C-alpha atoms as one frame of an Amber mdcrd trajectory, in Angstrom:
protein
  10.216  -6.582  35.734   8.435  -8.322  32.807   8.130 -12.126  32.565  10.167
 -14.915  34.150   9.695 -17.423  31.339   8.619 -17.021  27.717   7.722 -19.736
  25.206   8.679 -19.090  21.570   6.236 -20.791  19.208   8.469 -20.401  16.182
  11.692 -21.615  14.582  14.674 -20.363  12.590  16.206 -16.915  12.665  13.218
 -15.161  14.285  13.207 -17.581  17.240  16.943 -16.916  17.703  16.290 -13.169
  17.441  13.691 -13.304  20.268  15.980 -15.453  22.467  18.804 -12.869  22.144
  16.571 -10.098  23.521  15.164 -12.371  26.262  18.733 -13.137  27.424  19.432
  -9.389  27.544  16.254  -8.871  29.648  16.949 -11.834  31.946  13.920 -13.840
  30.765  14.208 -17.653  30.594  13.151 -19.129  27.220  11.393 -22.310  26.087
  11.843 -23.420  22.461   9.481 -25.779  20.677  10.690 -27.859  17.746   9.677
 -30.562  15.294  11.578 -33.848  15.272  13.743 -32.768  12.293  14.696 -29.543
  14.118  16.029 -31.306  17.249  19.552 -29.935  16.615  18.461 -26.522  15.339
  20.233 -23.390  16.582  17.141 -21.980  18.340  16.851 -25.234  20.328  20.495
 -24.964  21.449  20.109 -21.289  22.398  16.977 -21.679  24.551  17.036 -22.630
  28.250  14.511 -25.454  27.672  13.187 -27.169  24.566  10.261 -29.513  23.853
   9.439 -31.518  20.719   5.869 -30.863  19.533   5.533 -33.254  16.591   6.777
 -34.355  13.168   8.274 -32.125  10.457   5.189 -30.627   8.701   4.332 -27.269
  10.364   0.642 -28.173  10.691   1.638 -31.112  12.909   4.291 -29.295  14.947
   4.727 -25.507  15.026   1.002 -24.935  14.350  -0.182 -27.814  16.556  -2.264
 -25.780  19.002  -2.983 -28.604  21.478   0.648 -29.689  21.728   1.782 -26.082
  22.271  -0.841 -25.496  25.015   0.403 -28.683  26.704   4.009 -27.389  26.601
   2.875 -24.040  28.099   1.246 -25.881  31.035   4.183 -28.249  31.507   6.888
 -25.562  31.417   4.771 -22.938  33.248   5.617 -20.261  30.687   3.968 -16.919
  31.496   4.036 -15.540  27.951   4.092 -16.779  24.365   5.828 -15.107  21.439
   4.517 -15.900  17.948   6.079 -12.976  16.104   6.457 -13.380  12.348   3.858
 -16.061  12.010   5.259 -19.203  10.488   2.199 -19.378   8.318   0.907 -16.143
   6.811  -2.737 -17.132   6.634  -2.908 -18.040  10.279  -4.842 -15.140  11.729
  -7.738 -17.500  12.515  -5.313 -19.871  14.201  -3.728 -16.929  16.025  -7.186
 -15.783  17.116  -7.875 -19.253  18.574  -4.463 -19.154  20.128  -4.706 -15.747
  21.785  -8.203 -16.632  23.059  -7.102 -19.974  24.461  -4.009 -18.277  25.920
  -6.129 -15.675  27.690  -8.250 -18.431  29.235  -5.051 -20.056  30.574  -3.846
 -16.738  32.030  -0.886 -16.644  29.637   0.139 -13.382  27.960   0.380 -13.279
  24.175   3.277 -11.116  22.906   1.459  -9.259  20.158  -1.801  -7.419  19.486
  -5.250  -8.345  20.808  -7.502 -10.825  19.017  -9.861  -8.188  17.593  -6.961
  -6.321  15.922  -5.620  -9.543  14.355  -9.104 -10.402  13.124  -9.937  -6.937
  11.771  -6.664  -6.624   9.886  -6.606 -10.220   8.631  -9.657  -9.714   6.421
  -8.878  -7.714   3.252 -12.396  -6.216   2.881 -12.883  -5.424   6.566  -9.422
  -3.864   6.874 -10.066  -1.631   3.841 -13.359  -0.384   5.334 -11.709   0.252
   8.707  -8.896   2.136   6.955 -11.437   4.276   5.069 -13.260   5.118   8.303
  -9.955   6.043   9.945  -9.338   8.529   7.069  -6.479   6.437   5.659  -5.926
   6.744   1.885  -7.225   3.598   0.214  -6.978   2.665  -3.452  -9.872   4.551
  -5.123 -12.450   2.098  -6.341 -16.033   0.917  -6.358 -16.779  -1.221  -3.296
 -20.077  -2.560  -4.600 -20.599  -5.186  -7.288 -20.565  -3.996 -10.917 -23.754
  -4.980 -12.778 -22.842  -4.740 -16.475 -20.294  -3.424 -18.989 -21.952   0.025
 -19.243 -21.805   0.495 -15.485 -18.167  -0.697 -15.545 -17.297   2.051 -18.066
 -19.103   4.721 -15.994 -17.288   3.685 -12.791 -13.936   3.458 -14.595 -14.338
   7.039 -15.874 -15.192   8.261 -12.364 -12.130   6.580 -10.837  -9.834   7.623
 -13.703  -7.809   5.299 -15.982  -5.963   2.950 -15.703  -8.281   0.707 -13.681
  -8.049  -2.866 -12.411 -11.108  -5.072 -12.920 -10.979  -8.021 -10.559 -13.089
 -10.884  -9.298 -14.600 -10.322  -5.855 -13.884 -13.946  -4.929 -10.600 -13.931
  -6.825  -7.039 -14.828  -6.182  -3.934 -15.989  -8.009  -4.327 -13.475 -10.824
  -7.485 -15.155 -12.174 -10.328 -12.889 -13.232  -8.079  -9.834 -13.277  -7.726
  -7.327 -16.156  -6.095  -3.923 -16.493  -8.003  -1.432 -18.665  -6.596   1.826
 -20.046  -9.726   3.039 -21.920 -13.497   2.420 -22.357 -13.069  -0.323 -24.964
 -10.631  -2.287 -22.799 -13.010  -1.879 -19.836 -15.898  -3.497 -21.788 -13.626
  -6.321 -22.963 -12.066  -6.731 -19.509 -15.509  -6.854 -17.879 -16.575  -9.664
 -20.214 -13.423 -11.775 -19.844 -13.046 -11.247 -16.096 -16.631 -12.229 -15.315
 -16.311 -15.371 -17.475 -13.000 -16.333 -15.804 -14.398 -15.600 -12.355 -17.501
 -17.711 -13.002 -15.477 -20.676 -14.259 -12.721 -20.397 -11.603 -14.704 -19.482
  -8.495 -18.363 -20.036  -9.454 -18.877 -16.358  -8.594 -18.922 -13.722 -11.352
 -19.075 -10.622  -9.097 -16.495  -8.000 -10.060 -14.869  -5.038  -8.323 -13.170
  -2.079 -10.007 -10.339  -0.087  -8.466  -7.615   2.302  -9.583  -4.600   0.501
 -11.073  -1.380   1.877  -9.577   1.205   1.842 -12.366   4.848   1.114 -11.408
   4.191   1.352  -7.681   6.685   1.291  -4.853   5.999  -0.877  -1.825   6.724
   1.279   1.234   5.686   0.306   4.747   5.519   2.182   8.041   6.640   0.501
  11.277   4.382   1.362  14.198   4.600   0.698  17.927   1.585   1.068  20.239
   0.880   0.324  23.909  -2.262  -0.548  25.904  -2.614   3.053  27.150  -3.604
   4.609  23.820  -0.089   5.752  22.822   1.185   4.981  19.324   4.328   5.961
  17.403   5.460   5.583  13.811   9.122   4.515  13.492   9.742   5.757   9.930
   9.437   3.788   6.717  11.033   0.814   4.975  11.417   0.625   1.207  10.537
  -2.927   0.128  10.023  -2.564  -3.626  12.600  -5.137  -4.768  10.426  -8.262
  -4.908  10.027 -11.513  -6.767   6.710 -13.395  -6.797   5.428 -10.777  -4.309
   8.160 -11.700  -1.817  10.616  -9.068  -0.695  14.306  -9.568  -1.580  16.090
  -6.319  -0.599  14.784  -3.801   1.927  16.159  -0.491   3.186  15.389   2.299
   5.613  14.786   5.122   5.048  13.437   5.302   1.458  15.220   7.435  -1.144
  11.801   8.462  -2.477   9.987  10.003   0.499  10.288  13.633   1.570   9.630
  14.607   5.229   6.044  15.735   4.451   5.038  12.443   2.747   6.781  10.479
   5.507   4.859  12.343   8.217   1.532  11.966   6.359   2.072   8.200   5.959
   3.198   7.855   9.579   0.198   9.749  10.931  -2.261   7.686   8.863  -0.590
   4.448  10.030  -0.945   5.558  13.668  -4.591   6.598  13.067  -5.351   3.094
  11.769  -3.586   1.482  14.743  -5.629   3.583  17.170  -8.849   2.786  15.278
  -8.386  -0.962  15.937  -6.993  -0.381  19.485  -3.707  -1.925  18.363  -1.026
  -2.671  20.956   2.435  -4.060  20.019   4.728  -3.628  17.031   3.006  -3.751
  13.637   3.452  -2.687  10.040   1.145  -0.719   7.777   1.935  -1.389   4.116
   1.319   1.189   1.390   1.604   1.338  -2.383   3.147   4.651  -3.487   2.809
   5.884  -7.074   5.305   8.008  -9.041   3.580  11.227  -7.865   4.000  10.252
  -4.177   0.291   9.460  -3.746   0.105   6.626  -1.243  -2.610   4.006  -0.727
  -3.215   1.550   2.129  -2.514  -2.061   1.136  -2.724  -4.088   4.362  -1.597
  -4.201   7.955   0.689  -6.913   9.303  -0.059  -7.658  12.927   3.356  -9.048
  13.749   7.057  -8.293  13.737   8.132  -8.225  10.080  11.141 -10.073   8.634
  12.688  -6.709   7.698  12.460  -5.111  11.185  16.286  -4.931  11.664  16.686
  -2.002   9.227  14.306   0.044  11.404  16.231  -0.972  14.540  19.476   0.200
  12.903  18.258   3.723  12.094  16.194   4.310  15.275  18.307   2.490  17.876
  15.227   0.713  19.316  15.036  -3.016  20.111  11.556  -3.851  18.769  11.368
  -7.272  20.447  12.120  -5.675  23.825   9.435  -3.025  23.206   6.890  -5.751
  22.283   7.608  -7.647  25.520   7.277  -4.445  27.620   3.972  -3.533  25.918
   2.607  -7.062  26.481   3.376  -6.729  30.206   1.338  -3.503  30.242   4.045
  -0.845  30.411   3.490   2.450  28.537   5.875   3.383  25.686   9.152   4.967
  26.813   9.475   7.274  23.793   7.655  10.236  22.266   7.269  10.779  18.496
   9.858  13.592  18.611  12.457  11.148  20.056  12.353   8.865  17.001  15.370
   9.665  14.805  16.614   8.672  11.367  20.285   8.016  12.029  22.191   6.883
   8.945  21.026   4.245   6.467  20.465   0.493   6.662  20.053  -2.136   3.930
  18.897  -5.744   4.344  19.373  -8.598   1.880  17.428 -11.825   2.350  19.880
 -14.659   1.757  17.941 -17.717   0.552  18.887 -21.293  -0.279  17.591 -20.781
  -3.805  18.846 -21.005  -7.358  18.451 -17.409  -8.646  18.911 -18.551 -12.279
  15.528 -20.339 -12.176  12.727 -17.717 -12.138  14.678 -15.494  -9.680  14.875
 -18.287  -7.122  13.622 -21.857  -6.859  14.325 -23.540  -3.506  17.406 -25.698
  -2.978  17.957 -28.189  -0.151  21.038 -29.764   1.371  23.494 -29.645   4.249
  25.574 -26.511   4.845  28.976 -28.148   4.465  30.756 -24.843   5.076  29.233
 -21.680   6.512  30.936 -18.457   7.564  29.128 -15.168   8.203  30.884 -11.914
   7.202  30.907 -10.534  10.750  34.518  -9.276  10.383  33.238  -6.580   8.006
  32.412  -3.404  10.025  28.734  -2.427  10.664  27.361  -5.823   9.585  24.550
  -7.651  11.369  23.503 -11.199  10.458  20.222 -12.623  11.779  20.317 -16.353
  11.112  18.964 -19.545  12.607  21.462 -21.968  11.143  25.148 -22.896  11.421
  27.716 -25.044   9.646  26.266 -28.565   9.384  22.608 -27.420   9.471  20.138
 -28.957   7.031  17.946 -26.874   4.738  14.849 -29.075   4.320  11.754 -29.052
   2.115   9.478 -28.494   5.119  10.351 -24.891   5.925  11.145 -21.541   4.388
  14.507 -21.726   2.549  15.854 -18.547   4.191  19.492 -18.862   5.320  19.771
 -15.446   6.952  19.066 -11.737   6.845  22.213  -9.782   6.086  22.035  -6.173
   7.278  24.617  -3.427   6.759  24.577   0.041   8.237  26.286   3.277   7.205
  26.161   7.017   7.864  24.612   7.357   4.369  23.190   5.074   1.664  26.397
   4.846  -0.390  28.346   3.647   2.666  25.679   1.059   3.584  25.650  -0.289
  -0.012  29.479  -0.411  -0.195  29.530  -2.441   3.025  26.789  -4.721   1.687
  28.889  -5.423  -1.423  31.870  -6.300   0.785  29.725  -8.422   3.127  28.224
 -10.433   0.221  31.726 -11.084  -1.188  32.882 -12.299   2.257  29.894 -14.592
   2.930  30.827 -18.284   2.661  27.920 -20.682   1.964  28.638 -24.174   0.615
  26.434 -27.229   0.197  23.296 -25.485  -1.107  22.561 -23.115  -3.991  22.146
 -19.498  -2.797  21.072 -16.138  -4.180  24.176 -14.043  -3.309  24.845 -13.428
  -7.012  21.376 -11.918  -7.531  21.571  -9.797  -4.365  24.969  -8.399  -5.355
  23.814  -7.553  -8.882  20.743  -5.729  -7.526  22.661  -3.513  -5.093  25.273
  -2.429  -7.697  22.734  -1.905 -10.519  22.738   1.773 -11.677  18.925   1.978
 -11.348  19.021   0.708  -7.766  21.942   2.988  -6.855  19.987   5.996  -8.177
  16.904   4.854  -6.250  14.863   4.381  -9.455  12.961   1.269  -8.358   9.445
  -0.163  -8.340   7.888  -3.555  -7.587   8.568  -4.445 -11.252  12.334  -3.898
 -10.890  13.468  -7.528 -11.346  11.306  -8.391 -14.412  12.198  -5.034 -16.028
  15.951  -5.278 -15.439  16.128  -9.012 -16.268  13.300  -9.609 -18.797  14.865
 -12.942 -19.882  15.572 -14.046 -16.312  18.681 -13.551 -14.204  21.899 -14.732
 -15.872  24.579 -13.678 -13.357  27.136 -10.885 -13.628  28.120  -9.841 -17.162
  31.902  -9.363 -17.165  33.366  -6.242 -18.764  36.622  -6.744 -20.741  38.658
  -5.460 -17.785  36.822  -7.751 -15.312  37.302 -10.726 -17.659  41.060 -10.034
 -17.733  41.080  -9.694 -13.921  39.329 -13.062 -13.546  41.640 -14.817 -16.022
  44.744 -13.337 -14.344  43.477 -14.308 -10.859  42.602 -17.871 -11.902  45.988
 -18.347 -13.637  47.876 -16.962 -10.601  45.922 -19.258  -8.290  46.816 -22.236
 -10.499  50.538 -21.351 -10.418  50.495 -20.683  -6.640  49.074 -24.177  -6.229
  51.726 -25.743  -8.493  54.453 -24.054  -6.456  52.921 -25.169  -3.166  52.735
 -28.793  -4.324  56.503 -28.723  -5.093  57.456 -27.670  -1.567  57.616 -30.274
   1.159  58.891 -30.401   4.729  61.814 -32.493   5.977  65.085 -32.980   4.093
  65.379 -36.077   1.883  68.627 -38.081   2.098  69.548 -37.305  -1.459  69.351
 -33.542  -2.042  67.100 -32.839  -5.028  68.505 -30.059  -7.133  65.656 -28.452
  -9.009  65.867 -25.401 -11.163  63.297 -22.871  -9.971  60.731 -22.161 -12.663
  59.942 -18.514 -13.271  57.352 -18.584 -16.083  54.305 -20.591 -17.204  52.399
 -20.677 -20.495  48.750 -21.534 -19.845  45.513 -21.871 -21.772  42.354 -20.816
 -19.900  38.860 -21.796 -21.035  36.129 -19.378 -19.825  32.608 -19.339 -21.280
  32.871 -19.721 -25.056  36.445 -18.428 -25.261  39.902 -19.980 -24.886  42.566
 -17.475 -23.800  46.371 -17.875 -23.836  47.765 -16.567 -20.530  51.457 -16.109
 -19.626  52.385 -15.984 -15.931  55.773 -15.033 -14.507  56.712 -14.947 -10.818
  58.025 -11.669  -9.524  58.902 -11.957  -5.818  55.639 -12.620  -3.946  53.457
 -11.359  -6.802  52.692 -12.617 -10.321  52.945 -10.704 -13.547  50.242 -12.013
 -15.895  49.816 -11.280 -19.601  46.250 -11.531 -20.953  45.085 -10.173 -24.357
  48.520  -8.569 -24.794  48.097  -6.591 -21.540  50.130  -7.069 -18.349  48.438
  -7.288 -14.944  50.107  -7.471 -11.542  48.442  -9.925  -9.124  49.353 -10.070
  -5.424  47.894 -12.064  -2.548  48.987 -14.041   0.515  47.719 -17.143  -1.392
  46.443 -18.849   1.751  44.965 -21.748  -0.219  43.374 -23.333   2.872  41.091
 -20.331   3.450  37.640 -20.226   1.789  38.167 -16.488   1.181  41.076 -15.092
  -0.835  41.872 -11.400  -0.878  43.577 -10.621  -4.199  44.904  -7.275  -5.437
  44.957  -6.843  -9.224  46.771  -3.699 -10.400  45.836  -1.971  -7.138  42.154
  -3.107  -7.126  41.259  -5.312  -4.141  38.867  -8.222  -4.828  37.637 -10.925
  -2.447  37.208 -14.196  -4.299  36.187 -17.708  -3.289  37.328 -20.874  -4.954
  34.316 -23.162  -4.864  35.766 -26.323  -6.440  38.569 -27.795  -8.549  39.468
 -31.164 -10.010  42.437 -32.969 -11.542  41.479 -32.079 -15.129  42.097 -28.372
 -14.518  38.431 -27.458 -14.064  37.810 -24.911 -11.328  34.898 -22.748 -10.136
  35.630 -19.290  -8.770  33.169 -16.867  -7.163  34.164 -13.455  -8.519  32.015
 -10.300  -8.114  29.325 -12.497  -6.535  28.852 -14.846  -9.499  30.427 -18.310
  -9.805  32.380 -18.797 -13.051  33.527 -22.165 -14.382  37.028 -22.205 -15.889
  39.434 -24.834 -17.149  43.142 -24.092 -16.753  45.634 -26.227 -18.702  49.300
 -25.913 -19.616  49.886 -25.072 -23.276  50.969 -28.693 -23.975  47.923 -30.210
 -22.231  45.617 -27.807 -24.102  47.050 -28.929 -27.450  46.670 -32.613 -26.535
  43.118 -32.147 -25.173  41.665 -31.834 -28.674  42.406 -35.562 -29.154  40.316
 -36.492 -26.108  36.879 -38.021 -26.896  33.939 -35.877 -25.739  31.261 -37.389
 -23.512  27.857 -37.341 -25.260  25.164 -35.279 -23.537  22.201 -37.201 -22.123
  18.960 -36.640 -24.081  16.587 -35.326 -21.410  13.749 -34.180 -23.710  11.706
 -37.307 -22.992  12.304 -37.200 -19.215  10.454 -34.930 -16.781  12.752 -33.803
 -13.975  11.530 -31.665 -11.098  13.542 -28.431 -11.039  13.529 -28.561  -7.230
  12.967 -30.954  -4.330   9.395 -31.203  -3.052   6.329 -33.387  -2.561   4.243
 -34.783  -5.454   0.683 -33.676  -4.650  -1.063 -34.700  -7.882  -0.312 -36.866
 -10.949  -2.438 -36.043 -14.006  -1.415 -38.928 -16.318  -1.000 -42.710 -16.228
   1.307 -45.087 -18.140   0.219 -45.460 -21.772  -1.331 -41.970 -22.017  -0.414
 -39.794 -24.983   0.490 -36.257 -23.901   1.027 -33.128 -25.953   3.696 -30.477
 -25.426   2.773 -28.112 -22.566   0.317 -30.571 -20.955   0.415 -30.874 -17.158
   1.970 -34.145 -15.976   2.045 -33.592 -12.213   2.058 -30.949  -9.464   4.982
 -30.539  -7.074   4.650 -28.653  -3.800   7.804 -27.051  -2.407   8.098 -24.412
   0.327   4.301 -23.833   0.376   4.148 -23.080  -3.384   2.501 -25.429  -5.915
   4.254 -25.823  -9.271   2.780 -27.489 -12.347   5.212 -29.769 -14.225   4.533
 -29.859 -17.975   5.616 -32.120 -20.838   8.504 -30.714 -22.899   7.341 -32.546
 -26.030   4.509 -34.690 -27.407   4.852 -38.386 -26.612   3.615 -41.448 -24.764
   3.985 -41.919 -20.997
């Protein structure tokens, strides 16, 4: 017996995830929501729901007084906060767990002192050192002058990172590879720190080159027991946010894994931690690992650990909160198979690996028909993705007996995932998991900028893939023409029509125009592209968002995103959406006489690349601005973005 009723102070997929486990355990659930989330999935899934305020999180999901009122009104015995909606909320969580204790309500998660100790970067590093956890070698004190900086740098060993004590956002940070760079770095960093933070104190620590981000999942109870549940590899990141995660890691051997696990447990015991938590490490190319920080909550990427260990972490957290001891011993924790998770976001991956997109999900279909696929989502067809919350659509997890099987299933799942109405990052996710470096396990936190130095541009078609796409698009066009000629019911005057067997088409793809000849051969099409014949078969169910097509024996799942009367069509092929124009040979010849629409000159207009809130305007009408000057600041999804002038001119 645990709790009768639990309030979930959260939204989206994690709230839905907690409700699923509560249903399994027979616990009634209370959902809270903002006014814009009244029809959200977590609200529909819960037994009761209460509105706690308007859309902004500070006025609703983080509105402490309103939440306490709901707890009293609904008589909830426990509160689950899990993956905190706001990352910097340990102070708020401290208030919350203290005010909860005074109300006699149980907080599902660690005690206040553990949240506080691990929420402070300096305090957590000192605690880790005292618990004999490897920390990044460095000088904890304040560096006095350039000579002392050089002496410390030599002691630590190059390369070193010189950074402002009060710093953040990359300001006052320099990497030095030798004495000269250390002197220069000391000078520049202290000047930047003084001007940015009014505090010129500097720290020096070892710079970890090409690190991997590997974290250990731990689980501890209130009786002094703690386990480590293996690692998660989270190195594929953009803007320090994880994109693809997997468990286990291809990089760790059993000895390193055990050493990391034991240090993570030692740290948990040092802060008397009880609940599920994550200890994050940076691991260098020689398998030296260094403590980064501890997350005192259930992480977004917890499903991959659940897949390989068979544990339900939410259930374990609820049992621990009630005071039960852990049911497992360290020797019982297995690594069964391999799991991979992709974070599917409503983002445009072509703009700096993902700028948020908003809109209504006009069509939404999860790839649950693919074997060994799990989708954790908090939305459904018709849901709105708004500017107020994280743009995550879902977490897509695949499982296999080995890594190759898990990745193959992930590829299939991404191809079978239907998302319409918002931009999404499926193309980027699919390119990452098939990239030779990723497949070999040669990854670091710099993977995306190294593999795509000029930004992500979508899948680059090989000659064979280009022919497959052209043949598929042409066959789809012909299948449609044939369907539009068939109609039900018999007209009074029989229409005798000779059945057409061949079509001469012209297909425009990218910068090229390709002549394509299609002939019907029973239920399949024989297509000639570049002087080569391809055989294309499919059921051609044109009403379905997914089309399974076989091209010369190779099965591909494609999606047709859009089409119009002028022959333009968009097809999602190998994860990326390609724009094509398909015309008959006659129409293609006549199209060169059509006038072209002039492009709008946008150089003197400033358009926000994404929806958001204007938080600052730096100019006024009549001002003269130069190229690169800041015009305004837009805030979207908790990130501030400076909008700059594209050319010199007058506002």
